[in-house]
MOPAC internal coordinates of N, CA, C and O (Angstrom, degrees):
PM7 1SCF
backbone

  N    0.0000 0     0.00 0     0.00 0    0    0    0
  C    1.4489 1     0.00 0     0.00 0    1    0    0
  C    1.5080 1   109.91 1     0.00 0    2    1    0
  O    1.2310 1   119.87 1   -43.92 1    3    2    1
  N    1.3035 1   117.86 1   136.08 1    3    2    1
  C    1.4886 1   125.88 1  -176.81 1    5    3    2
  C    1.4967 1   110.31 1   -84.36 1    6    5    3
  O    1.2310 1   119.73 1   -54.38 1    7    6    5
  N    1.3034 1   118.13 1   125.62 1    7    6    5
  C    1.4864 1   121.64 1   176.35 1    9    7    6
  C    1.4691 1   109.70 1   -75.65 1   10    9    7
  O    1.2310 1   121.75 1   -61.40 1   11   10    9
  N    1.2772 1   114.26 1   118.60 1   11   10    9
  C    1.4764 1   121.87 1   177.67 1   13   11   10
  C    1.5091 1   112.75 1   -86.89 1   14   13   11
  O    1.2310 1   119.49 1   -58.63 1   15   14   13
  N    1.3056 1   118.58 1   121.37 1   15   14   13
  C    1.3883 1   120.94 1   177.62 1   17   15   14
  C    1.5220 1   110.53 1   -82.29 1   18   17   15
  O    1.2310 1   121.14 1   -41.77 1   19   18   17
  N    1.3220 1   115.43 1   138.23 1   19   18   17
  C    1.4474 1   118.84 1   179.18 1   21   19   18
  C    1.5574 1   109.15 1   -87.37 1   22   21   19
  O    1.2310 1   120.05 1   -40.88 1   23   22   21
  N    1.2843 1   117.51 1   139.12 1   23   22   21
  C    1.4438 1   120.24 1   177.28 1   25   23   22
  C    1.4428 1   111.05 1  -101.33 1   26   25   23
  O    1.2310 1   120.29 1   -38.36 1   27   26   25
  N    1.3263 1   117.05 1   141.64 1   27   26   25
  C    1.4359 1   121.22 1   176.79 1   29   27   26
  C    1.5300 1   107.37 1   -91.79 1   30   29   27
  O    1.2310 1   119.56 1   -66.75 1   31   30   29
  N    1.3255 1   118.44 1   113.25 1   31   30   29
  C    1.4327 1   119.89 1  -173.22 1   33   31   30
  C    1.4110 1   112.52 1   -74.28 1   34   33   31
  O    1.2310 1   117.43 1   155.53 1   35   34   33
  N    1.3524 1   122.50 1   -24.47 1   35   34   33
  C    1.4434 1   123.43 1   175.30 1   37   35   34
  C    1.4733 1   114.11 1   -69.09 1   38   37   35
  O    1.2310 1   119.67 1   143.50 1   39   38   37
  N    1.2914 1   118.23 1   -36.50 1   39   38   37
  C    1.4865 1   123.34 1   174.50 1   41   39   38
  C    1.5278 1   110.00 1   -69.41 1   42   41   39
  O    1.2310 1   120.37 1   137.34 1   43   42   41
  N    1.3285 1   116.90 1   -42.66 1   43   42   41
  C    1.4843 1   118.07 1   173.48 1   45   43   42
  C    1.5195 1   112.82 1   -61.65 1   46   45   43
  O    1.2310 1   120.51 1   141.39 1   47   46   45
  N    1.2873 1   116.63 1   -38.61 1   47   46   45
  C    1.4872 1   117.75 1   177.33 1   49   47   46
  C    1.5343 1   110.47 1   -63.34 1   50   49   47
  O    1.2310 1   122.65 1   136.06 1   51   50   49
  N    1.3161 1   112.53 1   -43.94 1   51   50   49
  C    1.5073 1   115.93 1   175.56 1   53   51   50
  C    1.4965 1   115.08 1   -59.18 1   54   53   51
  O    1.2310 1   121.68 1   138.58 1   55   54   53
  N    1.3453 1   114.38 1   -41.42 1   55   54   53
  C    1.4982 1   118.59 1   173.85 1   57   55   54
  C    1.5133 1   112.06 1   -60.98 1   58   57   55
  O    1.2310 1   118.85 1   138.85 1   59   58   57
  N    1.3404 1   119.79 1   -41.15 1   59   58   57
  C    1.4545 1   119.67 1  -179.11 1   61   59   58
  C    1.5525 1   109.14 1   -68.72 1   62   61   59
  O    1.2310 1   119.98 1   140.96 1   63   62   61
  N    1.3271 1   117.63 1   -39.04 1   63   62   61
  C    1.4569 1   121.05 1   179.26 1   65   63   62
  C    1.5555 1   110.85 1   -65.22 1   66   65   63
  O    1.2310 1   121.89 1   143.00 1   67   66   65
  N    1.3236 1   113.98 1   -37.00 1   67   66   65
  C    1.4745 1   115.87 1   178.53 1   69   67   66
  C    1.5883 1   111.94 1   -69.75 1   70   69   67
  O    1.2310 1   121.56 1   143.79 1   71   70   69
  N    1.3368 1   114.62 1   -36.21 1   71   70   69
  C    1.4776 1   118.08 1   171.90 1   73   71   70
  C    1.4979 1   113.24 1   -60.74 1   74   73   71
  O    1.2310 1   121.60 1   139.72 1   75   74   73
  N    1.3508 1   114.55 1   -40.28 1   75   74   73
  C    1.5220 1   117.49 1   177.65 1   77   75   74
  C    1.4648 1   113.14 1   -66.00 1   78   77   75
  O    1.2310 1   120.31 1   144.28 1   79   78   77
  N    1.3558 1   117.01 1   -35.72 1   79   78   77
  C    1.4268 1   119.31 1   178.51 1   81   79   78
  C    1.5557 1   112.00 1   -71.90 1   82   81   79
  O    1.2310 1   120.48 1   151.78 1   83   82   81
  N    1.2502 1   116.69 1   -28.22 1   83   82   81
  C    1.5292 1   121.81 1   174.59 1   85   83   82
  C    1.5008 1   107.46 1   -68.46 1   86   85   83
  O    1.2310 1   119.41 1   135.68 1   87   86   85
  N    1.3041 1   118.73 1   -44.32 1   87   86   85
  C    1.4534 1   119.37 1   178.93 1   89   87   86
  C    1.5217 1   112.59 1   -63.36 1   90   89   87
  O    1.2310 1   120.22 1   140.23 1   91   90   89
  N    1.3888 1   117.18 1   -39.77 1   91   90   89
  C    1.3845 1   121.81 1   174.25 1   93   91   90
  C    1.4992 1   113.08 1   -63.33 1   94   93   91
  O    1.2310 1   120.17 1   145.47 1   95   94   93
  N    1.3119 1   117.28 1   -34.53 1   95   94   93
  C    1.4953 1   119.05 1   177.03 1   97   95   94
  C    1.4778 1   111.07 1   -67.90 1   98   97   95
  O    1.2310 1   119.40 1   140.96 1   99   98   97
  N    1.3581 1   118.75 1   -39.04 1   99   98   97
  C    1.4634 1   122.30 1   177.97 1  101   99   98
  C    1.5587 1   110.40 1   -65.79 1  102  101   99
  O    1.2310 1   121.84 1   144.65 1  103  102  101
  N    1.3431 1   114.08 1   -35.35 1  103  102  101
  C    1.4609 1   114.97 1   176.07 1  105  103  102
  C    1.5466 1   109.18 1   -67.20 1  106  105  103
  O    1.2310 1   119.56 1   133.55 1  107  106  105
  N    1.3066 1   118.44 1   -46.45 1  107  106  105
  C    1.4394 1   119.21 1  -177.59 1  109  107  106
  C    1.5153 1   112.29 1   -63.71 1  110  109  107
  O    1.2310 1   120.95 1   144.74 1  111  110  109
  N    1.3402 1   115.78 1   -35.26 1  111  110  109
  C    1.4478 1   118.56 1  -178.25 1  113  111  110
  C    1.5442 1   115.13 1   -74.36 1  114  113  111
  O    1.2310 1   122.56 1   139.76 1  115  114  113
  N    1.3281 1   112.70 1   -40.24 1  115  114  113
  C    1.4546 1   118.24 1  -179.07 1  117  115  114
  C    1.5142 1   114.40 1   -98.80 1  118  117  115
  O    1.2310 1   117.20 1  -162.46 1  119  118  117
  N    1.2733 1   122.94 1    17.54 1  119  118  117
  C    1.3994 1   125.91 1   177.88 1  121  119  118
  C    1.4820 1   110.51 1   -79.11 1  122  121  119
  O    1.2310 1   120.83 1     1.20 1  123  122  121
  N    1.3216 1   116.03 1  -178.80 1  123  122  121
  C    1.4770 1   122.60 1  -178.43 1  125  123  122
  C    1.5130 1   112.51 1   -80.84 1  126  125  123
  O    1.2310 1   118.43 1  -172.74 1  127  126  125
  N    1.2586 1   120.59 1     7.26 1  127  126  125
  C    1.4430 1   123.41 1  -177.75 1  129  127  126
  C    1.5848 1   107.85 1   -66.24 1  130  129  127
  O    1.2310 1   120.85 1   -49.84 1  131  130  129
  N    1.3041 1   115.97 1   130.16 1  131  130  129
  C    1.4469 1   119.60 1  -179.09 1  133  131  130
  C    1.5002 1   109.78 1   -96.10 1  134  133  131
  O    1.2310 1   120.50 1   -72.93 1  135  134  133
  N    1.3519 1   116.65 1   107.07 1  135  134  133
  C    1.4678 1   120.47 1  -176.12 1  137  135  134
  C    1.4977 1   109.06 1   -74.86 1  138  137  135
  O    1.2310 1   117.16 1   149.78 1  139  138  137
  N    1.3344 1   123.00 1   -30.22 1  139  138  137
  C    1.4308 1   124.24 1  -173.69 1  141  139  138
  C    1.5405 1   113.34 1   -75.73 1  142  141  139
  O    1.2310 1   119.17 1   163.18 1  143  142  141
  N    1.3993 1   119.19 1   -16.82 1  143  142  141
  C    1.4010 1   117.49 1  -177.52 1  145  143  142
  C    1.5946 1   106.02 1  -106.02 1  146  145  143
  O    1.2310 1   121.64 1   -64.85 1  147  146  145
  N    1.3393 1   114.46 1   115.15 1  147  146  145
  C    1.4258 1   120.82 1   179.13 1  149  147  146
  C    1.5386 1   110.67 1   -98.38 1  150  149  147
  O    1.2310 1   119.84 1   -62.44 1  151  150  149
  N    1.2418 1   117.91 1   117.56 1  151  150  149
  C    1.4352 1   126.31 1   179.98 1  153  151  150
  C    1.5384 1   106.94 1  -134.38 1  154  153  151
  O    1.2310 1   120.69 1   -37.75 1  155  154  153
  N    1.3494 1   116.28 1   142.25 1  155  154  153
  C    1.4053 1   120.88 1  -177.36 1  157  155  154
  C    1.5337 1   110.74 1   -64.57 1  158  157  155
  O    1.2310 1   121.49 1   150.83 1  159  158  157
  N    1.2939 1   114.75 1   -29.17 1  159  158  157
  C    1.5469 1   118.53 1   179.31 1  161  159  158
  C    1.5048 1   112.80 1   -69.21 1  162  161  159
  O    1.2310 1   119.52 1   157.24 1  163  162  161
  N    1.3248 1   118.51 1   -22.76 1  163  162  161
  C    1.4176 1   121.54 1   177.12 1  165  163  162
  C    1.5610 1   117.04 1   -97.05 1  166  165  163
  O    1.2310 1   122.51 1  -165.90 1  167  166  165
  N    1.3321 1   112.80 1    14.10 1  167  166  165
  C    1.4642 1   119.40 1   179.95 1  169  167  166
  C    1.5360 1   112.62 1   -63.41 1  170  169  167
  O    1.2310 1   119.78 1   141.48 1  171  170  169
  N    1.3016 1   118.02 1   -38.52 1  171  170  169
  C    1.5139 1   121.35 1   175.42 1  173  171  170
  C    1.5268 1   111.95 1   -65.02 1  174  173  171
  O    1.2310 1   121.84 1   137.21 1  175  174  173
  N    1.2734 1   114.08 1   -42.79 1  175  174  173
  C    1.4905 1   118.36 1   177.75 1  177  175  174
  C    1.5108 1   112.17 1   -67.40 1  178  177  175
  O    1.2310 1   119.65 1   148.31 1  179  178  177
  N    1.3261 1   118.27 1   -31.69 1  179  178  177
  C    1.4598 1   119.59 1   178.29 1  181  179  178
  C    1.5230 1   108.86 1   -73.62 1  182  181  179
  O    1.2310 1   119.36 1   142.16 1  183  182  181
  N    1.3124 1   118.83 1   -37.84 1  183  182  181
  C    1.4713 1   120.28 1   175.81 1  185  183  182
  C    1.5276 1   112.53 1   -62.73 1  186  185  183
  O    1.2310 1   120.74 1   135.70 1  187  186  185
  N    1.3536 1   116.19 1   -44.30 1  187  186  185
  C    1.4762 1   118.23 1   178.95 1  189  187  186
  C    1.5420 1   108.65 1   -64.93 1  190  189  187
  O    1.2310 1   119.68 1   138.74 1  191  190  189
  N    1.3051 1   118.22 1   -41.26 1  191  190  189
  C    1.4294 1   118.50 1  -176.79 1  193  191  190
  C    1.5588 1   110.51 1   -67.61 1  194  193  191
  O    1.2310 1   118.93 1   140.32 1  195  194  193
  N    1.3351 1   119.64 1   -39.68 1  195  194  193
  C    1.4417 1   117.52 1   175.84 1  197  195  194
  C    1.5411 1   112.50 1   -68.96 1  198  197  195
  O    1.2310 1   120.26 1   150.12 1  199  198  197
  N    1.3625 1   117.11 1   -29.88 1  199  198  197
  C    1.3959 1   119.22 1   176.48 1  201  199  198
  C    1.5433 1   110.56 1   -65.08 1  202  201  199
  O    1.2310 1   119.59 1   137.12 1  203  202  201
  N    1.3181 1   118.38 1   -42.88 1  203  202  201
  C    1.4749 1   122.17 1   174.62 1  205  203  202
  C    1.4901 1   112.67 1   -64.13 1  206  205  203
  O    1.2310 1   119.10 1   142.90 1  207  206  205
  N    1.3143 1   119.33 1   -37.10 1  207  206  205
  C    1.4812 1   120.08 1   174.97 1  209  207  206
  C    1.5036 1   111.38 1   -61.75 1  210  209  207
  O    1.2310 1   121.42 1   136.14 1  211  210  209
  N    1.3397 1   114.90 1   -43.86 1  211  210  209
  C    1.4770 1   118.73 1  -178.95 1  213  211  210
  C    1.5799 1   110.85 1   -57.24 1  214  213  211
  O    1.2310 1   123.01 1   128.54 1  215  214  213
  N    1.3250 1   111.84 1   -51.46 1  215  214  213
  C    1.5293 1   116.72 1  -175.49 1  217  215  214
  C    1.5594 1   109.65 1   -68.13 1  218  217  215
  O    1.2310 1   121.29 1   152.53 1  219  218  217
  N    1.3532 1   115.14 1   -27.47 1  219  218  217
  C    1.5022 1   115.00 1   178.63 1  221  219  218
  C    1.5009 1   111.23 1   -69.79 1  222  221  219
  O    1.2310 1   121.02 1   137.44 1  223  222  221
  N    1.3759 1   115.66 1   -42.56 1  223  222  221
  C    1.4722 1   118.10 1   177.07 1  225  223  222
  C    1.5311 1   114.35 1   -66.23 1  226  225  223
  O    1.2310 1   121.88 1   144.69 1  227  226  225
  N    1.3102 1   114.00 1   -35.31 1  227  226  225
  C    1.5392 1   119.89 1   170.95 1  229  227  226
  C    1.5329 1   111.73 1   -62.72 1  230  229  227
  O    1.2310 1   120.78 1   143.98 1  231  230  229
  N    1.2916 1   116.12 1   -36.02 1  231  230  229
  C    1.4285 1   121.76 1   178.33 1  233  231  230
  C    1.5436 1   112.36 1   -65.98 1  234  233  231
  O    1.2310 1   120.77 1   138.24 1  235  234  233
  N    1.3145 1   116.14 1   -41.76 1  235  234  233
  C    1.4666 1   121.15 1   173.67 1  237  235  234
  C    1.5264 1   114.81 1   -62.02 1  238  237  235
  O    1.2310 1   121.33 1   140.54 1  239  238  237
  N    1.2902 1   115.07 1   -39.46 1  239  238  237
  C    1.4619 1   119.39 1   178.73 1  241  239  238
  C    1.5527 1   111.55 1   -69.02 1  242  241  239
  O    1.2310 1   121.57 1   138.92 1  243  242  241
  N    1.3482 1   114.61 1   -41.08 1  243  242  241
  C    1.5230 1   117.75 1   176.04 1  245  243  242
  C    1.5161 1   108.89 1   -62.72 1  246  245  243
  O    1.2310 1   120.31 1   133.75 1  247  246  245
  N    1.3755 1   117.00 1   -46.25 1  247  246  245
  C    1.4248 1   118.07 1  -174.55 1  249  247  246
  C    1.5590 1   112.21 1   -62.83 1  250  249  247
  O    1.2310 1   119.19 1   144.27 1  251  250  249
  N    1.2804 1   119.14 1   -35.73 1  251  250  249
  C    1.4406 1   125.01 1  -177.22 1  253  251  250
  C    1.5552 1   105.42 1   -71.88 1  254  253  251
  O    1.2310 1   120.47 1   137.91 1  255  254  253
  N    1.3277 1   116.71 1   -42.09 1  255  254  253
  C    1.5136 1   116.94 1  -178.08 1  257  255  254
  C    1.5145 1   110.81 1   -70.79 1  258  257  255
  O    1.2310 1   117.77 1   150.58 1  259  258  257
  N    1.3177 1   121.84 1   -29.42 1  259  258  257
  C    1.3915 1   123.72 1   176.63 1  261  259  258
  C    1.5500 1   109.36 1   -69.26 1  262  261  259
  O    1.2310 1   120.84 1   134.74 1  263  262  261
  N    1.3040 1   116.00 1   -45.26 1  263  262  261
  C    1.4667 1   122.27 1   176.94 1  265  263  262
  C    1.5036 1   112.45 1   -60.72 1  266  265  263
  O    1.2310 1   120.65 1   140.85 1  267  266  265
  N    1.3291 1   116.35 1   -39.15 1  267  266  265
  C    1.4969 1   121.48 1   178.72 1  269  267  266
  C    1.4990 1   108.27 1   -68.03 1  270  269  267
  O    1.2310 1   119.22 1   141.62 1  271  270  269
  N    1.3177 1   119.09 1   -38.38 1  271  270  269
  C    1.4779 1   123.98 1   179.25 1  273  271  270
  C    1.4918 1   113.35 1   -58.64 1  274  273  271
  O    1.2310 1   121.77 1   135.81 1  275  274  273
  N    1.3811 1   114.22 1   -44.19 1  275  274  273
  C    1.4550 1   118.75 1   179.76 1  277  275  274
  C    1.4783 1   113.35 1   -76.82 1  278  277  275
  O    1.2310 1   120.17 1   152.54 1  279  278  277
  N    1.3593 1   117.29 1   -27.46 1  279  278  277
  C    1.5098 1   117.62 1   176.53 1  281  279  278
  C    1.4802 1   112.39 1   -78.92 1  282  281  279
  O    1.2310 1   118.68 1   156.99 1  283  282  281
  N    1.3113 1   120.13 1   -23.01 1  283  282  281
  C    1.4965 1   119.42 1  -175.60 1  285  283  282
  C    1.5807 1   110.95 1   -72.16 1  286  285  283
  O    1.2310 1   120.36 1   161.50 1  287  286  285
  N    1.3372 1   116.92 1   -18.50 1  287  286  285
  C    1.4500 1   118.41 1   176.23 1  289  287  286
  C    1.4751 1   113.13 1   -84.28 1  290  289  287
  O    1.2310 1   118.01 1   167.84 1  291  290  289
  N    1.3154 1   121.39 1   -12.16 1  291  290  289
  C    1.4289 1   124.86 1  -178.84 1  293  291  290
  C    1.5240 1   108.57 1   -89.60 1  294  293  291
  O    1.2310 1   123.48 1   -32.57 1  295  294  293
  N    1.3750 1   110.93 1   147.43 1  295  294  293
  C    1.4186 1   120.78 1   176.19 1  297  295  294
  C    1.5633 1   108.03 1   -74.22 1  298  297  295
  O    1.2310 1   121.16 1   -40.11 1  299  298  297
  N    1.3193 1   115.39 1   139.89 1  299  298  297
  C    1.4224 1   120.68 1  -177.19 1  301  299  298
  C    1.5479 1   109.87 1   -70.57 1  302  301  299
  O    1.2310 1   121.68 1   -45.23 1  303  302  301
  N    1.3098 1   114.40 1   134.77 1  303  302  301
  C    1.4936 1   123.69 1  -179.05 1  305  303  302
  C    1.5104 1   105.81 1  -130.51 1  306  305  303
  O    1.2310 1   120.19 1   -51.09 1  307  306  305
  N    1.3530 1   117.24 1   128.91 1  307  306  305
  C    1.4259 1   122.53 1   178.33 1  309  307  306
  C    1.4861 1   113.97 1   -66.88 1  310  309  307
  O    1.2310 1   121.09 1   157.74 1  311  310  309
  N    1.3026 1   115.53 1   -22.26 1  311  310  309
  C    1.4796 1   120.45 1  -178.66 1  313  311  310
  C    1.5092 1   110.42 1   -67.67 1  314  313  311
  O    1.2310 1   119.25 1   142.31 1  315  314  313
  N    1.2008 1   119.04 1   -37.69 1  315  314  313
  C    1.5377 1   122.43 1  -174.25 1  317  315  314
  C    1.5606 1   111.57 1   -61.04 1  318  317  315
  O    1.2310 1   118.06 1   129.60 1  319  318  317
  N    1.2751 1   121.31 1   -50.40 1  319  318  317
  C    1.4507 1   115.68 1   179.90 1  321  319  318
  C    1.5318 1   112.27 1   -71.93 1  322  321  319
  O    1.2310 1   118.90 1   149.30 1  323  322  321
  N    1.3726 1   119.71 1   -30.70 1  323  322  321
  C    1.4155 1   118.87 1   176.52 1  325  323  322
  C    1.5183 1   110.83 1   -68.17 1  326  325  323
  O    1.2310 1   121.31 1   141.13 1  327  326  325
  N    1.3133 1   115.09 1   -38.87 1  327  326  325
  C    1.5546 1   119.74 1   176.28 1  329  327  326
  C    1.4776 1   110.04 1   -61.62 1  330  329  327
  O    1.2310 1   121.09 1   138.40 1  331  330  329
  N    1.3340 1   115.52 1   -41.60 1  331  330  329
  C    1.5012 1   117.51 1   178.64 1  333  331  330
  C    1.4992 1   113.72 1   -63.67 1  334  333  331
  O    1.2310 1   120.26 1   140.53 1  335  334  333
  N    1.3211 1   117.11 1   -39.47 1  335  334  333
  C    1.4558 1   121.42 1   179.88 1  337  335  334
  C    1.5234 1   106.46 1   -68.16 1  338  337  335
  O    1.2310 1   118.03 1   134.50 1  339  338  337
  N    1.2943 1   121.35 1   -45.50 1  339  338  337
  C    1.4819 1   119.58 1  -176.96 1  341  339  338
  C    1.5146 1   110.24 1   -65.02 1  342  341  339
  O    1.2310 1   119.84 1   136.16 1  343  342  341
  N    1.2807 1   117.91 1   -43.84 1  343  342  341
  C    1.5015 1   118.47 1   176.48 1  345  343  342
  C    1.5520 1   113.20 1   -60.14 1  346  345  343
  O    1.2310 1   120.52 1   137.71 1  347  346  345
  N    1.3302 1   116.62 1   -42.29 1  347  346  345
  C    1.4270 1   119.59 1   178.26 1  349  347  346
  C    1.5019 1   113.82 1   -66.15 1  350  349  347
  O    1.2310 1   120.77 1   140.01 1  351  350  349
  N    1.3299 1   116.14 1   -39.99 1  351  350  349
  C    1.4391 1   116.86 1   174.27 1  353  351  350
  C    1.4785 1   115.07 1   -65.75 1  354  353  351
  O    1.2310 1   120.35 1   136.18 1  355  354  353
  N    1.3453 1   116.94 1   -43.82 1  355  354  353
  C    1.4532 1   119.89 1   174.08 1  357  355  354
  C    1.4958 1   114.86 1   -54.35 1  358  357  355
  O    1.2310 1   118.71 1   129.34 1  359  358  357
  N    1.3310 1   120.06 1   -50.66 1  359  358  357
  C    1.4190 1   122.62 1  -179.48 1  361  359  358
  C    1.5485 1   114.29 1   -70.19 1  362  361  359
  O    1.2310 1   121.33 1   146.89 1  363  362  361
  N    1.3743 1   115.05 1   -33.11 1  363  362  361
  C    1.4347 1   115.20 1   179.39 1  365  363  362
  C    1.5187 1   109.79 1   -69.30 1  366  365  363
  O    1.2310 1   118.80 1   138.51 1  367  366  365
  N    1.3536 1   119.89 1   -41.49 1  367  366  365
  C    1.4829 1   120.47 1   177.39 1  369  367  366
  C    1.4996 1   108.59 1   -68.68 1  370  369  367
  O    1.2310 1   118.55 1   143.31 1  371  370  369
  N    1.2987 1   120.37 1   -36.69 1  371  370  369
  C    1.4690 1   122.87 1   177.47 1  373  371  370
  C    1.4876 1   111.21 1   -58.68 1  374  373  371
  O    1.2310 1   121.00 1   131.05 1  375  374  373
  N    1.3147 1   115.70 1   -48.95 1  375  374  373
  C    1.5224 1   119.55 1  -178.82 1  377  375  374
  C    1.5451 1   108.51 1   -69.39 1  378  377  375
  O    1.2310 1   118.84 1   144.58 1  379  378  377
  N    1.3383 1   119.82 1   -35.42 1  379  378  377
  C    1.4288 1   120.60 1   178.96 1  381  379  378
  C    1.5110 1   109.52 1   -64.58 1  382  381  379
  O    1.2310 1   118.99 1   133.48 1  383  382  381
  N    1.3069 1   119.53 1   -46.52 1  383  382  381
  C    1.4909 1   124.74 1   179.56 1  385  383  382
  C    1.5270 1   108.87 1   -59.60 1  386  385  383
  O    1.2310 1   120.26 1   136.07 1  387  386  385
  N    1.3927 1   117.12 1   -43.93 1  387  386  385
  C    1.4607 1   117.44 1   178.53 1  389  387  386
  C    1.4403 1   111.31 1   -64.38 1  390  389  387
  O    1.2310 1   117.29 1   139.41 1  391  390  389
  N    1.3416 1   122.76 1   -40.59 1  391  390  389
  C    1.4202 1   120.78 1  -178.03 1  393  391  390
  C    1.4895 1   112.13 1   -75.65 1  394  393  391
  O    1.2310 1   119.86 1   149.80 1  395  394  393
  N    1.2903 1   117.87 1   -30.20 1  395  394  393
  C    1.5274 1   122.31 1  -175.54 1  397  395  394
  C    1.5538 1   108.08 1   -74.95 1  398  397  395
  O    1.2310 1   120.53 1   134.51 1  399  398  397
  N    1.2791 1   116.59 1   -45.49 1  399  398  397
  C    1.4923 1   117.73 1  -167.30 1  401  399  398
  C    1.5742 1   111.52 1  -104.57 1  402  401  399
  O    1.2310 1   120.88 1   146.05 1  403  402  401
  N    1.2832 1   115.91 1   -33.95 1  403  402  401
  C    1.4921 1   116.00 1  -175.63 1  405  403  402
  C    1.5256 1   111.68 1   -87.99 1  406  405  403
  O    1.2310 1   120.28 1   139.88 1  407  406  405
  N    1.3126 1   117.07 1   -40.12 1  407  406  405
  C    1.4790 1   118.07 1  -174.07 1  409  407  406
  C    1.5732 1   108.74 1  -104.49 1  410  409  407
  O    1.2310 1   119.32 1  -158.85 1  411  410  409
  N    1.3003 1   118.91 1    21.15 1  411  410  409
  C    1.4488 1   120.27 1  -179.55 1  413  411  410
  C    1.5119 1   109.81 1   -69.12 1  414  413  411
  O    1.2310 1   120.70 1   -52.38 1  415  414  413
  N    1.3088 1   116.26 1   127.62 1  415  414  413
  C    1.4330 1   120.60 1   175.77 1  417  415  414
  C    1.4982 1   109.76 1  -125.96 1  418  417  415
  O    1.2310 1   119.74 1    -7.50 1  419  418  417
  N    1.3491 1   118.10 1   172.50 1  419  418  417
  C    1.4453 1   121.59 1  -178.97 1  421  419  418
  C    1.5070 1   113.33 1   -69.97 1  422  421  419
  O    1.2310 1   122.00 1   146.96 1  423  422  421
  N    1.3434 1   113.78 1   -33.04 1  423  422  421
  C    1.5140 1   116.00 1   179.54 1  425  423  422
  C    1.5179 1   115.51 1   -80.69 1  426  425  423
  O    1.2310 1   120.09 1   149.09 1  427  426  425
  N    1.2133 1   117.43 1   -30.91 1  427  426  425
  C    1.5003 1   123.17 1  -168.85 1  429  427  426
  C    1.5593 1   107.83 1  -106.05 1  430  429  427
  O    1.2310 1   120.55 1   -59.58 1  431  430  429
  N    1.3001 1   116.56 1   120.42 1  431  430  429
  C    1.5071 1   120.56 1   172.71 1  433  431  430
  C    1.5008 1   107.31 1  -115.98 1  434  433  431
  O    1.2310 1   123.19 1   -47.55 1  435  434  433
  N    1.3378 1   111.49 1   132.45 1  435  434  433
  C    1.4476 1   117.65 1   176.68 1  437  435  434
  C    1.5361 1   112.48 1   -99.53 1  438  437  435
  O    1.2310 1   120.10 1   180.00 1  439  438  437

């Protein structure tokens, strides 16, 4: 018989909300808002942008804590970090090769 693990829906909801705040943080950080120009008419936009930054960083902290909570119950296995390193190296070199040889232009040097 397969042991079915019960999922805590409130923690899953908190994880989803933290992912949403991370996406909002990326939107606020990479948006077209010009941080270097300070004008009194942009004060409201600056406050909203800083508010989104704060909640995005809070979302990252919550997401990491939830992940650590689920990992602390698992037994340590040496294969997991080795597998993570191999996958990371594989995709890093794959992306580097793609950018180096496929998307190489005269203006951009990687």
